[in-house]
N, C-alpha and C positions, 0 to 999 in steps of 0.2 A: 502914735498908735491910731489906725483908722478902724473902728469896729464896723463891720458889715451887718445887715439885718440876720444873716445866718449865724453870725457868732453872737449876736445878742440873743437870738432864739435858743441856741445851744446853752449859754449861760443860764438862762431863765429855765430850761429843761433841767438843768442840774440843781438849781434852787428848788423847784417844784418837787423834784424827785427826793431831794433831801428832806423838805417838808413832809412828804408822804411817808418817809421812814420814821420821822420824829413823831407825827400824829398817829403812825401805827403803834408806836410804844404807848402813847397817851390812851389810845384805843384799848390796847391790850391791858392797861392798869385799870381803866374803868370796868373792863369786862370782868376782870379778876376779883374786884372789889364789890361787884354787883350781885344781889340776890339772883337775879334772872340770867346773869351771864351776858348782858348786854351793856355796850357803851351807850352814851348819849347819841341820839340820832344825828346831831349836827357834828360830833366828833368824829362819827363814821362817815359822814358825807364829805367832811374836810379831809379825811384820810383818802377816801376814793376819788374825790375831785383832783387832790394833789397828784395821785397816780395817773389819772386821766390827762391831766393838764401837762404833766412832764412829757408824755408822748405826743400830745398835740403839739407842743412846742417844737419837738423834733420834725414833725410834719411841716409846720411852718418854716424851720431852717432849711429843709429841703426845697420847699416852694421858692423861698427866697433866693437860695442858691441857683435855682434853674432859670428864674425870672429874668428877663433883660430889661426891666424898667429902670428908671434912674435911681440910683442908691438911696437918696433921700426919701423917695416915695416909698421904696421898700422898707426902709427903716420906719418911717412914720406908720405904714400899715402893720407892721409886725409889732412895733411897741404898743400901738392901740389895742391890738388883741391881747397881747401879754399882760398889759396892765390891767384890763378887765379881768383876765384869768385870775391874776393875783388879788384883786378886789374881791372877787367872788370867794375864793379860798379863805380870805381874811374874814369876810362876813361869817363864813360857816364856823371858823374858829371861835370868833366873837360869841356866837351863839351857843357853841358847845361849852365855852367857859362860863356863859351866863346860866346856861341850863333852865332858861325862862319859858321855852316855847319849843314845839316840835313842828312849827310852819311859820317861818320867818315872814311869808308873804300874807298871811291870813288878815292882819289889820295894818297893811302897809300904808304909810303916809303919802301924801302927794309927792314929797321929795324921793321917797322910796320907789313910787311907781316912775318918776322921771329917771332915776337911776337905772331901774331895770330896763326901760325902753332904750336908754342911751347905751347900756350893755348890749342889747340885741342888736342895735345898728353898729355899734362900734366893732363887735367880734365879727359879725356877718360881713360888714363892709370891709373891715380890715383883710379878712380871708379873701373876699371876692377880688380885691385889688391884686392880692399875690396869685390867686388863681389866673387872673386875666393875663398877669405877667408869665405865668407857665404857659397858658395857651399860645399867646403871641410867640414865646420863645420856640415852642415845639412846632408850631405851624410855619415858622419863618425859614 
């Protein structure tokens, strides 16, 4: 079985959407148990990020399918973006479980700052590679 970048992105979209549904239940339970009807900020963020990243993963799948770059480059670019999406969601879920902060970047360590900048470069860089592949394929 040879997975293409578009296949990987579609599988990730399914995983992110399932996570959105499950974090939606978590959010609902917290809202129902809360005196102010609110879930913890990061439970809400994890739920919404999972929804948004599920659709972003579908966009990556379409771009990877259109791109005419070598398969390995498309796979690396797609996986890079998807891994950072997953890590972002996981960090929101951890903050939601801990309930210790409503701003995870307020007192960020050097390692945290490095991670955030690597996320910026990884997500944007991976997408730019796929977008370049679409531009080349479209104009060819």
